[in-house]
PAKE-747127 format. One record per residue (C-alpha): z, y, x; residue number from 1. Coordinates in nm, 2 decimals. Example, Ala and Ser with C-alpha at 12.3 -4.5 7.8 and 13.67 -1.06 7.14 Angstrom:
<nodes>
<z=0.78; y=-0.45; x=1.23; i=1>;
<z=0.71; y=-0.11; x=1.37; i=2>;
</nodes>
This chain:
<nodes>
<z=1.99; y=-0.85; x=3.19; i=1>;
<z=1.77; y=-0.57; x=3.34; i=2>;
<z=1.50; y=-0.80; x=3.48; i=3>;
<z=1.48; y=-0.99; x=3.14; i=4>;
<z=1.43; y=-0.66; x=2.96; i=5>;
<z=1.16; y=-0.53; x=3.20; i=6>;
<z=0.98; y=-0.87; x=3.19; i=7>;
<z=1.00; y=-0.88; x=2.80; i=8>;
<z=0.85; y=-0.53; x=2.77; i=9>;
<z=0.58; y=-0.62; x=3.02; i=10>;
<z=0.50; y=-0.93; x=2.82; i=11>;
<z=0.47; y=-0.72; x=2.50; i=12>;
<z=0.24; y=-0.46; x=2.68; i=13>;
<z=0.00; y=-0.73; x=2.81; i=14>;
<z=0.00; y=-0.91; x=2.47; i=15>;
<z=-0.07; y=-0.59; x=2.28; i=16>;
<z=-0.35; y=-0.49; x=2.52; i=17>;
<z=-0.50; y=-0.84; x=2.50; i=18>;
<z=-0.53; y=-0.80; x=2.12; i=19>;
<z=-0.75; y=-0.49; x=2.17; i=20>;
<z=-0.97; y=-0.63; x=2.44; i=21>;
<z=-1.04; y=-0.93; x=2.23; i=22>;
<z=-1.21; y=-0.70; x=1.98; i=23>;
<z=-1.47; y=-0.62; x=2.24; i=24>;
<z=-1.53; y=-0.98; x=2.33; i=25>;
<z=-1.57; y=-1.08; x=1.96; i=26>;
<z=-1.87; y=-0.85; x=1.93; i=27>;
<z=-2.09; y=-1.11; x=2.11; i=28>;
<z=-1.88; y=-1.43; x=2.14; i=29>;
<z=-1.73; y=-1.65; x=1.86; i=30>;
<z=-1.35; y=-1.68; x=1.87; i=31>;
<z=-1.32; y=-2.05; x=1.97; i=32>;
<z=-1.58; y=-2.01; x=2.25; i=33>;
<z=-1.39; y=-1.70; x=2.36; i=34>;
<z=-1.08; y=-1.92; x=2.40; i=35>;
<z=-1.28; y=-2.15; x=2.63; i=36>;
<z=-1.35; y=-1.84; x=2.85; i=37>;
<z=-1.02; y=-1.66; x=2.84; i=38>;
<z=-0.77; y=-1.95; x=2.91; i=39>;
<z=-0.97; y=-2.10; x=3.20; i=40>;
<z=-1.03; y=-1.75; x=3.34; i=41>;
<z=-0.66; y=-1.69; x=3.40; i=42>;
<z=-0.61; y=-2.05; x=3.51; i=43>;
<z=-0.88; y=-2.01; x=3.78; i=44>;
<z=-0.74; y=-1.68; x=3.90; i=45>;
<z=-0.39; y=-1.83; x=3.92; i=46>;
<z=-0.52; y=-2.14; x=4.11; i=47>;
<z=-0.69; y=-1.91; x=4.36; i=48>;
<z=-0.38; y=-1.71; x=4.42; i=49>;
<z=-0.14; y=-2.01; x=4.41; i=50>;
<z=-0.13; y=-2.06; x=4.79; i=51>;
<z=0.03; y=-1.71; x=4.81; i=52>;
<z=0.23; y=-1.71; x=4.49; i=53>;
<z=0.37; y=-2.05; x=4.51; i=54>;
<z=0.45; y=-2.05; x=4.88; i=55>;
<z=0.81; y=-2.16; x=4.92; i=56>;
<z=0.84; y=-2.26; x=4.55; i=57>;
<z=0.97; y=-2.62; x=4.56; i=58>;
<z=0.84; y=-2.88; x=4.31; i=59>;
<z=1.09; y=-3.03; x=4.07; i=60>;
<z=0.91; y=-3.33; x=3.91; i=61>;
<z=1.15; y=-3.36; x=3.62; i=62>;
<z=1.03; y=-3.03; x=3.49; i=63>;
<z=0.66; y=-3.11; x=3.50; i=64>;
<z=0.65; y=-3.31; x=3.17; i=65>;
<z=0.82; y=-3.02; x=2.99; i=66>;
<z=0.58; y=-2.75; x=3.11; i=67>;
<z=0.28; y=-2.99; x=3.05; i=68>;
<z=0.39; y=-3.04; x=2.69; i=69>;
<z=0.42; y=-2.66; x=2.65; i=70>;
<z=0.07; y=-2.63; x=2.78; i=71>;
<z=-0.07; y=-2.85; x=2.50; i=72>;
<z=0.06; y=-2.59; x=2.25; i=73>;
<z=0.08; y=-2.26; x=2.43; i=74>;
<z=-0.16; y=-2.10; x=2.46; i=75>;
<z=-0.42; y=-2.36; x=2.36; i=76>;
<z=-0.31; y=-2.49; x=2.01; i=77>;
<z=-0.16; y=-2.15; x=1.92; i=78>;
<z=-0.49; y=-1.98; x=2.00; i=79>;
<z=-0.70; y=-2.22; x=1.80; i=80>;
<z=-0.46; y=-2.19; x=1.50; i=81>;
<z=-0.48; y=-1.81; x=1.52; i=82>;
<z=-0.86; y=-1.82; x=1.52; i=83>;
<z=-0.86; y=-2.06; x=1.22; i=84>;
<z=-0.62; y=-1.83; x=1.04; i=85>;
<z=-0.83; y=-1.53; x=1.11; i=86>;
<z=-1.13; y=-1.71; x=0.96; i=87>;
<z=-0.95; y=-1.83; x=0.65; i=88>;
<z=-0.72; y=-1.53; x=0.58; i=89>;
<z=-0.84; y=-1.24; x=0.79; i=90>;
<z=-0.65; y=-1.05; x=1.06; i=91>;
<z=-0.41; y=-0.87; x=0.83; i=92>;
<z=-0.23; y=-1.17; x=0.68; i=93>;
<z=-0.25; y=-1.35; x=1.02; i=94>;
<z=-0.09; y=-1.07; x=1.21; i=95>;
<z=0.17; y=-1.00; x=0.95; i=96>;
<z=0.30; y=-1.35; x=0.92; i=97>;
<z=0.26; y=-1.39; x=1.30; i=98>;
<z=0.52; y=-1.12; x=1.34; i=99>;
<z=0.78; y=-1.36; x=1.20; i=100>;
<z=0.78; y=-1.55; x=1.53; i=101>;
<z=1.10; y=-1.38; x=1.67; i=102>;
<z=1.30; y=-1.51; x=1.37; i=103>;
<z=1.21; y=-1.87; x=1.45; i=104>;
<z=1.27; y=-1.81; x=1.83; i=105>;
<z=1.62; y=-1.66; x=1.77; i=106>;
<z=1.71; y=-1.93; x=1.52; i=107>;
<z=1.61; y=-2.21; x=1.75; i=108>;
<z=1.78; y=-2.04; x=2.05; i=109>;
<z=2.11; y=-2.03; x=1.85; i=110>;
<z=2.08; y=-2.40; x=1.74; i=111>;
<z=1.93; y=-2.55; x=2.06; i=112>;
<z=2.07; y=-2.33; x=2.33; i=113>;
<z=2.39; y=-2.22; x=2.16; i=114>;
<z=2.31; y=-1.86; x=2.24; i=115>;
<z=2.53; y=-1.61; x=2.06; i=116>;
<z=2.38; y=-1.35; x=1.82; i=117>;
<z=2.59; y=-1.04; x=1.76; i=118>;
<z=2.57; y=-0.83; x=1.45; i=119>;
<z=2.39; y=-0.54; x=1.61; i=120>;
<z=2.14; y=-0.77; x=1.77; i=121>;
<z=2.07; y=-0.93; x=1.43; i=122>;
<z=2.02; y=-0.59; x=1.27; i=123>;
<z=1.80; y=-0.49; x=1.55; i=124>;
<z=1.59; y=-0.80; x=1.52; i=125>;
<z=1.54; y=-0.75; x=1.15; i=126>;
<z=1.44; y=-0.38; x=1.20; i=127>;
<z=1.20; y=-0.46; x=1.49; i=128>;
<z=1.03; y=-0.74; x=1.29; i=129>;
<z=1.01; y=-0.52; x=0.98; i=130>;
<z=0.86; y=-0.23; x=1.18; i=131>;
<z=0.60; y=-0.46; x=1.33; i=132>;
<z=0.51; y=-0.59; x=0.99; i=133>;
<z=0.48; y=-0.24; x=0.85; i=134>;
<z=0.25; y=-0.13; x=1.14; i=135>;
<z=0.03; y=-0.44; x=1.09; i=136>;
<z=-0.01; y=-0.45; x=0.71; i=137>;
<z=-0.30; y=-0.25; x=0.56; i=138>;
<z=-0.44; y=-0.21; x=0.22; i=139>;
<z=-0.46; y=-0.50; x=-0.02; i=140>;
<z=-0.84; y=-0.50; x=-0.03; i=141>;
<z=-0.83; y=-0.61; x=0.34; i=142>;
<z=-0.68; y=-0.94; x=0.24; i=143>;
<z=-1.00; y=-1.09; x=0.12; i=144>;
<z=-1.01; y=-1.43; x=-0.07; i=145>;
<z=-0.80; y=-1.72; x=0.04; i=146>;
<z=-0.62; y=-2.03; x=-0.08; i=147>;
<z=-0.25; y=-2.07; x=-0.07; i=148>;
<z=-0.25; y=-2.37; x=0.16; i=149>;
<z=-0.42; y=-2.16; x=0.43; i=150>;
<z=-0.09; y=-1.97; x=0.47; i=151>;
<z=0.03; y=-2.27; x=0.66; i=152>;
<z=-0.20; y=-2.16; x=0.95; i=153>;
<z=-0.04; y=-1.83; x=1.04; i=154>;
<z=0.31; y=-1.96; x=0.95; i=155>;
<z=0.25; y=-2.26; x=1.17; i=156>;
<z=0.13; y=-2.02; x=1.45; i=157>;
<z=0.45; y=-1.81; x=1.40; i=158>;
<z=0.66; y=-2.12; x=1.43; i=159>;
<z=0.48; y=-2.23; x=1.75; i=160>;
<z=0.51; y=-1.89; x=1.90; i=161>;
<z=0.88; y=-1.89; x=1.81; i=162>;
<z=0.94; y=-2.24; x=1.95; i=163>;
<z=0.79; y=-2.17; x=2.29; i=164>;
<z=1.06; y=-1.94; x=2.44; i=165>;
<z=1.36; y=-2.17; x=2.37; i=166>;
<z=1.17; y=-2.48; x=2.49; i=167>;
<z=1.05; y=-2.29; x=2.80; i=168>;
<z=1.41; y=-2.19; x=2.87; i=169>;
<z=1.51; y=-2.55; x=2.86; i=170>;
<z=1.24; y=-2.64; x=3.11; i=171>;
<z=1.33; y=-2.34; x=3.33; i=172>;
<z=1.69; y=-2.47; x=3.34; i=173>;
<z=1.55; y=-2.79; x=3.50; i=174>;
<z=1.30; y=-2.62; x=3.72; i=175>;
<z=1.37; y=-2.24; x=3.75; i=176>;
<z=1.02; y=-2.13; x=3.84; i=177>;
<z=0.82; y=-1.92; x=3.59; i=178>;
<z=0.52; y=-1.94; x=3.82; i=179>;
<z=0.50; y=-2.31; x=3.82; i=180>;
<z=0.58; y=-2.32; x=3.44; i=181>;
<z=0.29; y=-2.09; x=3.37; i=182>;
<z=0.04; y=-2.26; x=3.60; i=183>;
<z=0.11; y=-2.61; x=3.47; i=184>;
<z=0.10; y=-2.49; x=3.11; i=185>;
<z=-0.23; y=-2.31; x=3.16; i=186>;
<z=-0.40; y=-2.60; x=3.34; i=187>;
<z=-0.31; y=-2.82; x=3.04; i=188>;
<z=-0.43; y=-2.55; x=2.79; i=189>;
<z=-0.75; y=-2.51; x=2.98; i=190>;
<z=-0.82; y=-2.88; x=2.94; i=191>;
<z=-0.75; y=-2.86; x=2.57; i=192>;
<z=-0.98; y=-2.56; x=2.50; i=193>;
<z=-1.26; y=-2.69; x=2.72; i=194>;
<z=-1.25; y=-3.03; x=2.55; i=195>;
<z=-1.27; y=-2.85; x=2.21; i=196>;
<z=-1.57; y=-2.65; x=2.34; i=197>;
<z=-1.74; y=-2.97; x=2.47; i=198>;
<z=-1.69; y=-3.15; x=2.14; i=199>;
<z=-1.82; y=-2.85; x=1.93; i=200>;
<z=-2.11; y=-2.73; x=2.15; i=201>;
<z=-2.19; y=-3.03; x=2.38; i=202>;
<z=-2.11; y=-2.83; x=2.69; i=203>;
<z=-1.81; y=-2.70; x=2.87; i=204>;
<z=-1.99; y=-2.38; x=2.96; i=205>;
<z=-2.00; y=-2.11; x=2.69; i=206>;
<z=-2.35; y=-1.97; x=2.63; i=207>;
<z=-2.28; y=-1.60; x=2.57; i=208>;
<z=-2.38; y=-1.25; x=2.70; i=209>;
<z=-2.21; y=-1.15; x=3.03; i=210>;
<z=-2.04; y=-0.86; x=2.86; i=211>;
<z=-1.87; y=-1.09; x=2.61; i=212>;
<z=-1.76; y=-1.33; x=2.89; i=213>;
<z=-1.62; y=-1.04; x=3.09; i=214>;
<z=-1.41; y=-0.91; x=2.80; i=215>;
<z=-1.27; y=-1.25; x=2.72; i=216>;
<z=-1.20; y=-1.30; x=3.09; i=217>;
<z=-1.00; y=-0.97; x=3.09; i=218>;
<z=-0.83; y=-1.08; x=2.77; i=219>;
<z=-0.74; y=-1.42; x=2.93; i=220>;
<z=-0.58; y=-1.24; x=3.23; i=221>;
<z=-0.38; y=-1.01; x=3.00; i=222>;
<z=-0.26; y=-1.30; x=2.79; i=223>;
<z=-0.18; y=-1.50; x=3.10; i=224>;
<z=0.03; y=-1.22; x=3.24; i=225>;
<z=0.20; y=-1.19; x=2.91; i=226>;
<z=0.29; y=-1.56; x=2.92; i=227>;
<z=0.40; y=-1.54; x=3.28; i=228>;
<z=0.63; y=-1.24; x=3.22; i=229>;
<z=0.76; y=-1.41; x=2.90; i=230>;
<z=0.87; y=-1.71; x=3.10; i=231>;
<z=1.02; y=-1.48; x=3.36; i=232>;
<z=1.21; y=-1.29; x=3.09; i=233>;
<z=1.37; y=-1.61; x=2.94; i=234>;
<z=1.44; y=-1.72; x=3.29; i=235>;
<z=1.66; y=-1.41; x=3.34; i=236>;
<z=1.80; y=-1.35; x=3.00; i=237>;
<z=1.88; y=-1.50; x=2.65; i=238>;
<z=1.60; y=-1.57; x=2.40; i=239>;
<z=1.80; y=-1.37; x=2.14; i=240>;
<z=1.74; y=-1.06; x=2.36; i=241>;
<z=1.38; y=-1.14; x=2.48; i=242>;
<z=1.21; y=-1.24; x=2.15; i=243>;
<z=1.28; y=-0.92; x=1.96; i=244>;
<z=1.16; y=-0.71; x=2.26; i=245>;
<z=0.83; y=-0.90; x=2.29; i=246>;
<z=0.78; y=-0.85; x=1.92; i=247>;
<z=0.71; y=-0.48; x=1.97; i=248>;
<z=0.36; y=-0.56; x=2.10; i=249>;
<z=0.19; y=-0.42; x=1.78; i=250>;
<z=0.30; y=-0.07; x=1.91; i=251>;
<z=0.08; y=-0.12; x=2.21; i=252>;
<z=-0.20; y=-0.26; x=2.01; i=253>;
<z=-0.21; y=0.04; x=1.77; i=254>;
<z=-0.19; y=0.29; x=2.05; i=255>;
<z=-0.47; y=0.13; x=2.25; i=256>;
<z=-0.68; y=0.08; x=1.94; i=257>;
<z=-0.65; y=0.44; x=1.85; i=258>;
<z=-0.77; y=0.54; x=2.20; i=259>;
<z=-1.02; y=0.27; x=2.28; i=260>;
<z=-1.16; y=0.16; x=1.94; i=261>;
<z=-1.11; y=0.49; x=1.76; i=262>;
<z=-1.06; y=0.28; x=1.44; i=263>;
<z=-0.69; y=0.35; x=1.38; i=264>;
<z=-0.55; y=0.66; x=1.23; i=265>;
<z=-0.19; y=0.74; x=1.31; i=266>;
<z=-0.06; y=0.75; x=0.95; i=267>;
<z=0.29; y=0.80; x=0.80; i=268>;
<z=0.31; y=0.42; x=0.75; i=269>;
<z=0.25; y=0.36; x=1.12; i=270>;
<z=0.50; y=0.63; x=1.22; i=271>;
<z=0.76; y=0.48; x=0.99; i=272>;
<z=0.69; y=0.13; x=1.13; i=273>;
<z=0.72; y=0.27; x=1.48; i=274>;
<z=1.05; y=0.44; x=1.41; i=275>;
<z=1.19; y=0.11; x=1.26; i=276>;
<z=1.07; y=-0.09; x=1.56; i=277>;
<z=1.21; y=0.16; x=1.82; i=278>;
<z=1.54; y=0.17; x=1.62; i=279>;
<z=1.55; y=-0.22; x=1.62; i=280>;
<z=1.49; y=-0.24; x=1.99; i=281>;
<z=1.77; y=0.01; x=2.05; i=282>;
<z=2.01; y=-0.20; x=1.85; i=283>;
<z=1.91; y=-0.51; x=2.03; i=284>;
<z=1.97; y=-0.35; x=2.37; i=285>;
<z=2.30; y=-0.20; x=2.26; i=286>;
<z=2.41; y=-0.53; x=2.10; i=287>;
</nodes>
């Protein structure tokens, strides 16, 4: 279980850092164009390194359709849904409802993979998700104006993020290579986001300042590493263990935001949410 735990925490760290670096990119690049930079950036880097990384990794053709199907959704569709939700509801509601993803992941793992869920693990999952929600939620005035139907966007994103780990684990049982799973998925996702960019702007190339492109490239690499380590985590351990651990990424986001953006004050609410999250993780690991 130790590799799964380490990979899960690494995935959370990269995902939480990517949320922060995105804020720098958004200063000069619109969100959807940012996706057309970030996803292909990691794909290109992975392709350049693939002769070294994939040396000795055999190809199992039966697994290709599974990883390709995942790539249509993750990270491409998930990214686009998250951006649309941010536009319609704002980051507060989007992040809060997005933290429900582990609940969907664990539920699907129990049904689809017949993974067991012990009492302590369930309690830890609830505490970790509750702590993440408390850390994310801010004052009501930040919610802005929105329509009820728009709640389907972040809820849909949470469902997609929750569905990915169990489906990825099914694919990894056919072809146990997180490296190939990530590469195939990212190639497909790059095709999706570049097609969207082409339809919207008439060009595959994003017209943006170099600073914005650089920040989104960094964000893409962080998100890509998060996806790669997530696949590695579910390859080595059950989804019921991995999903709650990845859900602690808001802790990383808050810490880095306080240091890099200087827009976050460490309040009693954040401390309480952190305590709940840490307690939840401890219960998950003990269970």
